[in-house]
N, C-alpha and C positions, 0 to 999 in steps of 0.2 A: 441484765440478760433474761431472756425468757427460759420459763420453766417448763415448757412443752417437753414431751419426753420422745427423745429423738432413737430411732431406729437405724444402727449403723448398716452398711450396705451388704456387707458379709467378711467375718470373720476368716483368718487363714486357714483353719481347721474344718471350714465349709458349714457352721452352723452360726445363722443370724443370732446376734447380741443386740442386746436394749442396755441403752445406758438414759442417764440422765443428763441435761447439760447441768446440772448446779454443780455435779461431779468433775466435770471435765476441766474446770479451771480451780480446782481443789487439790484434794487429797485424792488421789488414782483409787479408782475399786480395788475388792481382793480379787488376784486371780483365781481361776477356777482349778480345781483339783489338779495335779501333776499328770496322772492316768489321762484325763478327758483331755488337757492338752498336748500330752503325746500323742494318741490313739488321734486327735483332730489333725495336729501337722503331717503325722504320717501319711494319713488317706488323703492329706490334701498336696502333699509331696509325690504320691504315688498316682492323684489324679490331677497332676499339674497339665498334661497336654490337653487336657479337656477344661479348657478352661471358663468357669460361669459367670454370667453377665450379670450384674447387681441389679438390674435393671428388670423390669418384668414384660417382655416383649409377647404377647400374645403368640399361646402357641395351641394345636390342635390338643395337648394333652393338659396345657395348663390354659383354659378359657379366664379371660379378663371379665372379673365383675364389672368393673366400673365400664362407661360407655368410651369409645374410640374418641380423642382429640379430636376436634372439628375446628383448624384454626378461624373456618369462614362462618362461624355461627354467631354470630355479637354477641347474643344474650349469655351463652355459657364460658365466652372469651369476657367477657364484663365481668360477669360473677367472680370468676378465677383471678382475674386483679385485683379485685376488691376485697378478697378473702386473704389474698397472697401479702396486698398492703397492710391490711391489718394484723394478720400473724407477724409482721415484721416489725411491726410498730416498736418493741422495746428491746429490738437488738442492740446490740453495742457496734457502734461507731470506732473505729481503730483509727490510728493516723496512720501517716503514710510510713513513716520511720518503723512503726509496729507490724505494718502488714510486710515492708520488705525485712524485718528480722523474722517475723514469722514464716517466710517463703525460704530464706534462707536456712533456718531450722528446720523447717519440712525438708530440703533438698538436702542435709546434712544426715535428718532421722531415716530419709529412706535409703541413702548408700548406706547406714550401718545396719538397716534392718535388710537391706539385701544380702551384705555381707554375714550377718548373723543366720540369715535362712541357708546360706550356702553352707557355714560349717555348720549348725542343726544337722542339713543332708547330711554333710561327710559323717558327722556323728551317731547319724542315724544308721548308716550304711556299716559304718564300727560296730555298732550294737547287734544287728541284726547278724554279722560275721560272726561276732562273739557267740551268740545265741545258737548260729547252726553249728557251731563248732562246739557250743557244751552240748548242744542235742547229739550230734555226732560221736561224741565220747560215750556221751550216754547210752547211745545204742552201741555202738561198736564195743564198748567195756561187758554189757550185757550178753550180747554175742559171742564175743570172745569167751569170756566167762561158762557158757554153755558147748563151745565147741571144741574149746582148750582143755576141759578139766582133765581128760584122759589122754588125748594125743601132747601137750604141751607142758614146758615146767613151766614153773613160777617164774624162770627166768626171764623166757620167752614174754609172758603176760605181762609182766613188768616194764619190758622193753616195749610193748605197744604202745603201754602208758607214758612212759618217760625215761628217763634214767633213774628215776629217783619214785616214783610212782606218784607224782605232784602235781601232773600235768592237769587233769582236771580241775584241782582247785585254785590253780593258776588261772584255769580258763573262766572260773566262776569270780574268781576275783575281777580279773578284765571285764566281764560283764556286766559286775557290779558298778565298776568306776565308769565304762562306759555308757549304762545308766543315768550316775548321777550327772556325768556332764549332759546328757541329752536333755535332763532336765532342766538343770540350769538354764542354757542354751533355749527352752522353749520358753521359761520364764520369763529372758531377755527379751526373746521377740515378741511375748503377748505384751511387755512392758510397753516395747517400742511401737507396737501397733495405738496399743493405746493413745500414745502421746501423738502420734502421727495423726489418728481418728480428732484428736482434741484441737489438733490445729486445723486440719479439715474442715471441722464444723463451727471453730471462729473466722477462718477466711469466709466460709458460705455464709453466716450471720451477717458477716460485715458486707457484703455485697449484697445481701439481700436488703440492709437495714440501709445502703448507698442507694440505691435503685427505688426504694419505698420513700426517701427524703427527695429524691429527683424526679419522681414520677408525676406529681402534684403540679410543676413548672412546666411538664412537656406535654400536658396535655392541653393547656389554654393554646389560641391561635389569637394574638394579643393583634396581629395587622387584620385581618379577614373578619372577625369576631364570627367565626363558624367553630360551632361544636363540636367536640370530636368525640364525646362521650354520651350516652342516650340518655343521662340525666337532664345535659345542655340542649338537647334538642328541642324542649319543652320550654325553654326560657327565651324570651323576647331579646330582641337584638336592637340594634338603631334605626333600621328599618322598619320593622316592625312586623315583618313578613311572615315570621315563625307562628303567630299566634295560634295559628287554626291547622299546624299540624300535627298529623298524630302520629306518636312513633312505635303503637303498637301493630300500625299495618307492615311495621318493616320487620316484625317477629312471628305474625301469624298468617303466612301464604296459603288459604285454605285451598285453594284450587291445586299449588303445587303441590301442597301434603297428598290432595286425593289423587294427583296423578302420578306421584313416587308411589303411594300406598300400591295405586291400579300396576305399577308397572313391574312392584316387587311381586306384587300376586300372581301376574301374567309372567315373570321370570322363573317364580317358584315350580311353576309346571314343566314339565318334560315335552320335550319336542316331539315326542311319536304320540303322546295324548292329547294334541292340538284338534284332531279332527272328532276324537270320542266325545272331548268337552264339548265342542259346537252342537253336536247331535245332541245332548244332554241338556245344554242351554235353550235350544229350539224345543226338548219335548217341554221344557218348565216353563215357557211362554204360552204353550198352546194349552198344557195342563190351565194354568191362567187364566188363558183366554176362557178355557171350556166352564171353567169355572163361574168366571164373571156371567157367560150367556146363559147356564144354568140357572144363576140365582134372577136373571132379569126375568126370565120364562116362569119359574115359579111365581116370582111375587106379583106379575101379569097376570097369569092362570096358574093357580096350585094344582088344578085339577086336568094337567095337562099329560099327565103322565109319560114324563120326557126321563129315558135310562139315565143310569147313573154314569159319573164321568167314568170313561175306561183307564182301564190300571193295568201298568206292565206286568206280563205273566211271568212268574222266577224261571221258567223253561225256556227263555226268549232265545232264539238262534242267533250266537256272535257276529255269524256271517252278513245278516242282514238289520243291522240296529235300526233301520228306519221306518220300522212295523210299528211301532207307538206312537209316531208322527204319523202317519197313514191313519190309521185309526183317531186321534182327535180330532184332524182335519175332516173325518166324515162325520164324527159327533156335531162338529161345528156346522158344518153345512144343515144337517138335519135339525138342529136347533135354529138356525136361520130362517127355515121353511117355515117350522113352526114358529118365528115370532113374525113373519110375514103374515101368515093365516091368521095372526090372530087380529083381535079388534079392540085392543085396549090402549087407543091411542093417548087419552089423558093422562095416564098412568106415566107411560114412556116419556111426554111432553114433560112432565113434573119431573122426571127421574133424570132428564137430559137438564132442565135447568139447575136440579141441585149438582149433577155436576159438575156445570160451568161453574156454579156458586165454590164448591170446593177448589177447583182450579185457581179462581181468583183468591182465595184464601190460601192457599200454597204458595202462590208467586209474593204476595205479601209478606207471609213469614220467611219466605227467602230473602226479599228485599231489606227487613229489617236484619236479619244476620249479617248478611253483606254489608249495612251500612254499622253495626254493632264491630263487627270485626274490620273494619276497615282502617282502624287504629288511628285515626285522624285526631290530634288534640283540639281542644277549643272549638269544635264545631257543635254546629245544634244539634241536641237531639234527638233522635225522629222518635215518636211514641211509639208504644207497641203497636201489633196491628187488631182491629175493633175486632170484638168477640163473634164468631158466628152464629150464633143463637141469637143476639139482639141486633143485626146490622145486615143491611141491604146490599145489589150489586152497585147499585151508587156510593155508599160511603168505601166501598171496597176501592172503586175506582178511583174516588177522591185520595183516598190514603197514597196511593199508585202516582197520583200525580206530584202530591206533595214529597213521595220519595225521590222523584226522578229530580225535582227541580233541587234537593236537596244534594243530590249526586253531582247534579249539574252544576251548584255554584263550588263544590269542594272539586271539581276537576278544574274549575277558573282559576282556585286560589293554589294547586298545584303546577298548574302552567306559569303563575305569576311567581312562587318560589323557583322555578327550574329558571324562568329568564333572571331571577335575581342572583343563584347562584352560577349562573353563566358569568353574569356581568363581575361578579367578583371573583371566581377564577380568572377572570381578564387581567383584571384589575392588582391581583398577587403577583401572576405571571411577569405584568408590566413592571413592578416593584422590584421583583425580583432579579431581573434583567437588568435594571437601572443598577440595584446595588453590586451586582455580578462586575458590572463594569467599571466602577469607581473601585472597587478591592482589586479588579486588575490592575488599573494604573498605578494604585499606591502600591501595590507588590512590583512593578515594573520599575517604580521610582526607587524602592528599597532596594531590588536587585542591582539598579546603577549605583546607587551610594555602594555597597557591597564590593561591587567591582573595581569601586575608586579605593575603597579603604585596602582592597588584596593588592592591588598596585603598589601605593605607600607602604604597606606592611613587606611587599619583597623588595620595595628600594630601600626603606629601612636596614631589612635583613642583611642585604648586600654590603651597607656602610657600615653596619655591625661586625659583618666580615674582614672587613678592611680594618676598620680599627684593632680587630684583635690580631690580626698580621701584625700589624706597625707595632702594638703591644707586645707581643711576641718577640718580634724585630728585635724592640728597644730593652727588655729584658737579656735576650742575647747578646746584643751590647754593653749591658751592664754586667753581664756576668764577665765578659770578656775584660773589662774595666778593672771589676776586681781580681782577676787572674793576672791583669798586667801589673795593679798595686803591688800583689802579694811578692810576686818576680821583682820588681824594684825593690820593694823592702831587702827581699833575702839579696837582692845585689849590691846595695849600698849600708849595709848594716855594718861593715866593717870600716864606712868611713867615719869622719868625725859628727859628733852628736847634732852640731847647727845645720852641717850641709846634710844631714839625715832629715832631721827636724823641717828645712824648709822644703827639702821634695817631698815630705810627707802631705805638710801644710797645701803644697800645691794640687798635691795628688787629690788630697782631701775634699780642697775646693772645688776642682774641677769633679769629684766624686759627686758632691753635694750639688753641683748646678746641675749633674746629668741625673742625679735623684729627682730634683725638683722638675725639673723636665716630663720626668717618668711620670710623677706624680700628675701633673698638670693634664699629661695623656690620658691616666689613669680617669682622675675627675671628667674629662671630655667623655670618655668611654662610656662612662657611669650615668652623664647626664643623656648620653646617646641611647645607654638601655633603658635607662627611664621612661625616654620618649619611645622607644619601639616598645616597651610592656604597657604603654600607654596606649597606643596604638593595636596592641593584641588584645587589651581588654574591649577596646572600642569594637574591634573585629570580632571580639565573642558575645559582646551586647548586639552587636549587628546581626549576626545569625541568629542568636536566642530570640530577638522581634522578627526576624524572618520567620523560623519556624513555629512561633507562635503563632504570627496571622496566618500562617498557613494553614495550621492546626485550626484555627478559626474561620479560614474560608471551607475548608473542609467539613465544618460541623454547621456551618451555615448551608452548605449545598446540600448536605444529608437533610437538614429542615425543611430546606425549601421542597426536593424532592418528596421529603414524606408526608408535607402539608398539599403538594400539587397531588399525590396519589389518594391522600384524603379527600381532597376536594373533587377528584375524579369520582372515587368509589360514591362520594353522595350523590353526585349529577347524574349517575349511571342508574344508582338506587332509587332516585324520584323519578327518572326518564322509565323506569320497568313500571315503579308503582302507578307513574301515570296511564302507562301503555296497559297495565292489568286492569284497572277502575276504568280505562275507555273499553275494552274487552266487555267487561261486566255491566257499562251500560249497554252497550250495544244489544248485548244479550238479552238485558232485561227490557229495552226497549222493545225488542220484538217480539219477544213473548208477551207485554204488555196492550203492544199492536195488533198480536193474534187473538188476544181474550177479550180485548176491546169489540174487536169485530164479530166474535164468538159470541159477545153480549148482546151486540144491538140486533144480531139477525135473531139471538133468541128473542129479543123484545119483541122485533117486529112479526116472526113467526106467532106471538103469541096474541097480536092483534088480528090473526089470520083465524078463518075457521078451524076448528078440531078435525077436521076431515083432512081439509089441503094440509094443515102441519103434519096429520096422524102419515099422509102419502106422502109428503116430501122427507120425515123423518124416517120411514121405512125405504126411501130412496137411496137416500144418504149413508143409513145403516147397510143396505145391502152394498154400495158403492165400495162403502169401506170394508165391509168384509170380504168382498173382490180384490181389493187391494190387499188385504191382508194376505189372501188368499193366491194371490200371485206371489207375492212376494216368501212366502212358505212354501210355492211349487219353486221357485227359485232358489229356496234352502234348501229344498229336496233334491234337486237337481244338484246344486254342488255337494252335497251329502252321499248323492250316488258316485258322482268323479271321484270324490275321495275314499269310498268303497271299491271303488273301480284301482284306483292306488294303491289301497292294500289289498288288495288282490293279485296285484304287482309283488307287493311286498311279502304277501303271502308264497309267491314263486319266487322269490328271494328268499323267503325261511325254507322253504324243502331245497332248494340248491344249496344252501348252506348245510341243509342236514346231511346232506348227501355227501360234503367235503367233510362234515366232522365221522360220518361214516369210513369213508378213506383214510382219513386219520385214526379212527381205531383201528382199521385192519391193519394199518402200518407200525401204531402202535403194540399189536400183538404180534407182530413180526419182530419187533425188537427184543420184546420180552422173550420170546422164543429164542432170538441171538444170545439174549443177556442169559437164562437159563442155560445156555450151552457153554457159555463163556465162565460163567459160575462153576459149574462142573467142572471145566477145566482146572479152574483156578484151586477150588475142592482139591482134586488131584495133584495137582502141584503142592499145595499146603501137605497134605500125605509125604511126598518126597522130600520138603521141605522139615516134616517133623524128623523122619526117619535120618537126614543127612545131621539134623542138631543132635540127636542122639547120639551118632558116629560121632559126632564133633567132641559130646560131651566125652563120650569114653575116649577119646585123644585126649582130649583136658587132663581128666585124671591122671593118665600117664604122665603127660607134660609135667602138671603139678608133683608128681611122685619124683621125679627129675629136676623140681625148681628147688625141692627142699634144703638140700646142702647148698645150692647157690644161694639161697635164703638164710641159709646161717652164717655164710660168709659175709653177705649184706648187714647181718646183727654185728658180727665182730667188725667189718668197716664201719659201722654208725657206732661202734663203740668204742673203735679211733679216732672217729670224727669228732666226737665228743670229748676224748682225751684233748685231741689237739685243740678244740673251742677254750678248754678250760687253759688249756698253755696260752693262749691267745688271750685270753682275760687277764691272765697272771700278766701276761707281758705289758697289757694293756693299762692294769694296776699302774705297773711299774714305770711306764711313761707317764702317766698321771703324776705320778709322785715327781719325775723328773720336771715335769711343767712346775709343778708348785714349787720346787726348788730354783728351777729358774725364774720365776716370780718373783719368790724372796731375793734372791739375788739383785733383781730387776731394781724392787723398791730399796732396796739400800744402797745401789748406786745412783736412783734418783735422789736419795736423801743426802749421799756426798753431794749432787750436783748443788742440791739446794745450799749446802754448807758452802761451798766455793763458790757462787752465786753471791750470797750474804757478804763473803771476804773481800770478792773482788767491791762490790757495792761502797764496802768502809775504806778502801784503799781508794777507791774516785774518790771518796769524802775527802781524805789527806791531801789528796794532788789537787782538790780543786781549792784549800785552803792555801797549800803552797803555790799556786798561780796569783791567788789574790796577793802575797806576802809579794811577790816578785814583780806584779804589775804595780802595786803601792810605792816599790824601792825605785823601778822606773819612773815613775810618777814625781818623785822626791826629786830625784836625777834634774827633770826637767825642766824642774822649779828652779833649781840651783842653776843651771843654764840662763835660764832667763833673766833670772839677777843678776847674773855677769853681764849678760847685753845691757842692761840697764844700765849697769853701772859704770862699764867701761865702753860700751858700745859695741855695735857688730862687727865682725872682723871687717868687713867693705868698708865701713864707715874710719876703723883704723887704719886702713891701709892705705886710704884716700888723707887721712891726715898726715901719715907720714910720708908719702909722695909731697906734699907740699911743703912740707919742714925739714929739710935734711939734718938739722938739730935732731928735730923729736925721732927723726928716721935713727940718728945714732944713739940716741938715748935710750929707745924701743929696742935695738938688738943689745947693749948693757942690757938692760931689763930682762931680755930675753937670755943671754946669755946667766944673767944670776938666778933668773927662774931652772934654769936646766940645771946650776949646781945646784939650787933649792930641793930641786926633785930628785934628785940624785940622793942628796943628803937625807930628804926622807926615804927615799927608798932601802938607801942603807939603813934608816933608823927603823923600818918595819918590818926590814929581813934579820935585824938584831932583838925586835921585841916580839914574841910568839905571840903574844896576845891579841896582837892588834889585827891580825888575819882571822880572826873569827868569822868575820861575815863572809870572804872567800872560802872559807871551808864548810860554811853552814852550807853556801849555794852547788858548790860540790857535791855534799853528801846528800843535798836535796834531790841534783841532777841522776847522783847514781841510783838514789832509793828510785826515781820515777821511770829509770830504765829496767831495773831491776823488777817495778808493777808492771809494765809494761811487757817483758817478758813472761812475766807469769801469767799476765792477761792471756797473750799469743798462747801459752802453753796450755794455758785452762781451755781455751776456745777450741786447741786443735783436738785438746782429750776429751771434749763436749762433742764434737764430730766425731771422732771415733768411736764414743760412747752411743751414738743415735744408729752407725752402722751398726754396732754390735747388737743392739737393740733391734734392728731389721733382722739382723739376720737370726736371733734369737725367734721372733716375732715369724719369720719363714718355716723355720723348723720347728716352731710350735703348731702353724697352720698345717705341715705336710704330716704331722703326726696326730693332729687331729682329723685328718683326711682316712689318714691311715685306720685309725682306731673307728671311724664310721662305716670304711670299709668291712673291715673286721666284723663290725656289730651286723652288716647287711649280711656278711655272709652266714652269720651266726644266725640269725634270723629266716633265712633263707632254708639253712637246713635244718632249722627246727620245724618251720613249716613244712619240709618236705617229707620229713620223717613223721609231721604230726598226724596224717591222716593214713596211712598204710600198716596194712592189718597181717593177717598172717602170709598172703599173697602180695608181694612186696610192690610187682609189677600192674597189680589190676586192681587199683586204687576208682572209684566211681566217678560217672561224670560229674555229679552235683558236688563231690571232694574238690576237683579237678578245678571247678569254676570257682568253689569258694578261695581255692588258695590262691589261685592266677587274681583273683579279686583283690583278694585283701594283701598279696603283695604288690599291686598297681597302684593299693591306696597307701600302704607303708610309704612305695617309692615317692609318690606326690608329696606325700608328709614330708620325709626326709627334704625331697630338693625343695620345698617351701621354706623349710628349716636354715638350710644351706643359704639360701639367698637371704634371709631375713641376717644371719649371721655375717656374711661377707659384706652387707649393707651397713649393718652396723660396724663392722671392723672397719670400712672404707671412712664412714663418718667420723671413727675414733681415729683413724690416721690423720684424718683431714683437719682436725681439732688441733691436735699435737702440733702438726706442721705449722699451723697459725698462730700457736701459742710458741714456738720455736722463734717464726721470724719475729714476732713481735717482740721478744723477749734480745732477739740480735739487733733489730731496729734501736730497740731500747740500749741496749749496749752502746750501740754505735754513737746515739744522741748523748750520752752521756760521756760516753771515751773521747768525744771530737777537740774539748778543750784541753784534757791534758795531753793528746799527743800530735796533735797539729802547730799547735805554736813555741815559736823557737825562742829561746832564752838569748838576749843579746849580750854579746861578751863586752868588756869593759876596754 
């Protein structure tokens, strides 16, 4: 993690706080003092509608110290990007699970923070109300002590403070308690804000770290080999066409800067002062020309006696601003006449040659600065211009030709680079279109596969629904067969054991076959379900693949768009640079041609005689002066037209002055009318004061009449307080009754628990008895099977008897003997009581089972009755609680209504009424909130109790089925 100091945007109480990231993920820093927190949060809550932005937007009152961000400035954006990447090098990179966890925690903490702020606002309102009431008690008690020391009794003063004179102390206690709650909530809000700030910082650092990691990979264009950053503009590419490109030309547009500076200078002036500025500019030019002319004349003839340059007079007429220009023009004409009459031809020729030489030096210096500031790397370095003291015009001309040749070479290279960039852009567009076509074909194929998978899935789902319907029908048939089997058992339980066992075997075999069929159906359904699950997984994988490919296609499209924009920007930038250099070259070529022609003219004039040269020079100077004079006259005519327009502006100004005078007259009339109205208002105020005095007199009379009513109100208040105390006593009794009912409820719950334990024990005994019965039935079945194995089945014996009449007769005899022996055995059993123990035991078990079932039914009925009784008691308790809350509400409202009343019970102040209404509203809202919470808790408790009861009933039914449903077969 980085250890840079991080400034939080703004805390909730309006002051920016500074933290260190080292403390974000460790122990939280110590909170500020509680007074600072309370004041800050109070100010923040009071100024909540005017929300302050955490960002530093430029405002007139808050000037921005740094320069404004310009996204079109490549140098600034590149420096900002590199600085951000360097600063975010050591930031922590989180996993996806950690990021999701932090976002969930941020959402949860934000909800908690909003709830805590809402509670803090409510508690602060309560604290402010308590504070106002405390101040009200203080001021009222002091005022009452001053006013009623003579007129009032101690009882009336005590009634103002309360029934026992303890209301101020109670108010102070409430104020202290509310202050403590506010401090606790303020600390909680501060801690939540700290944690939210920590999570925000971790997420922001994670985002910065991810962007820093992925930025390097996004900066390179692997297909086009085109650099996107300033440092890669100078690197060689595969074509070797970027060796002579200087990126400094992209960052130093001298002409554009000059034009921007000139436009800013022009825009900074006012529109109304354009004419005056033009006149002043003309004056400066004329003064400069006058100075040059004076210097030339003094150098050629120091004793010429030329007058000094005219200066503007301090008392110049503002309506005639061209007087100075005309004076300079007259001075220039006089100087030209003196220059024409002078005979110093050689000196003027020398000065003309020197002037041309200086012009050549200036052109060479400009050419050198243009070449140095063009910003083309790997170009041949142009040497500095030759020294003016050690070179002649030929050297300067050679330097100019070399510079022009270098510029032409650079322009050719730029044109070559332009063609290369155009070719690369076209190739990149073709590659992108080809890759887009391939991706579209692949996506269409995937979409078609997904459609087939969806059709297969729909078919499998329909087959699954049919299988579910068949399984449901089979389960219903199985239930019907089970019911038929149970009915068959009940119908044939009185038949002989062999017939019952045979039918039971057949039914069981049929049931087993049905079960095997259903199991095979279930296995088929499970296989179909597995195939459906595989199809569903394949569909999910196909959808995931399709979404991944769509995201990849979108990413490739965005990259293609970005690269195309970058190539277009580079192309346009190169085109602009070429255009600029061509303009510079044309301008330089024109200046050089002009200077070469001038130099050739000077060289030819130097070969002529001095007299001819002097005459030609004078003629050219006079022509130049005439041209300048003509230009100056045109400027003067323009200035005169501007002066005329200014005269019109002066007329408009006079018209405006007249309108102002009219407005002043109108304002004077309005002032007179307002003075009359003020006089009338003063008279009305005097009448109102008289009426107020009269009303005060009437008010004093009314107060004297209200005194008995006030005493009656005090007595009524005493009675109301007695009623309140009685209601409180009744409330305490109701609460005692509720506690008694709760104790009875606990006892009933314990009795119910004991009964359930007994039922569980009896259920266990019944299970043991059922096991004994089953064991006996098994022994009987085994005995019957042994008899069948020894003597054959009934059908076999009947067939044998039918085939052999002797055997039939013998069998009849044996049957008769068997009946006799059975009668003797029955007689013996009747004679011996000890032989009937088994039957007695079975009867006892059946009797005990019936008694257990009856007891269980009785317990179930008692439990149901107990639940009904408990619900009735709970409704009574809720009604009593509601009644208690209504009584407490009435009591609080009665206290509040008598809280701020003074000697004049019906004349409470507006602030007291507002505070009372606000306090009643807050108490009502708090009570409604508490009631909602209590009702939700009661509903939840009832729901859980009903769920527990249902679970117990289901458990009791499941445990009681084996002991009630099976019937004991009779022998």
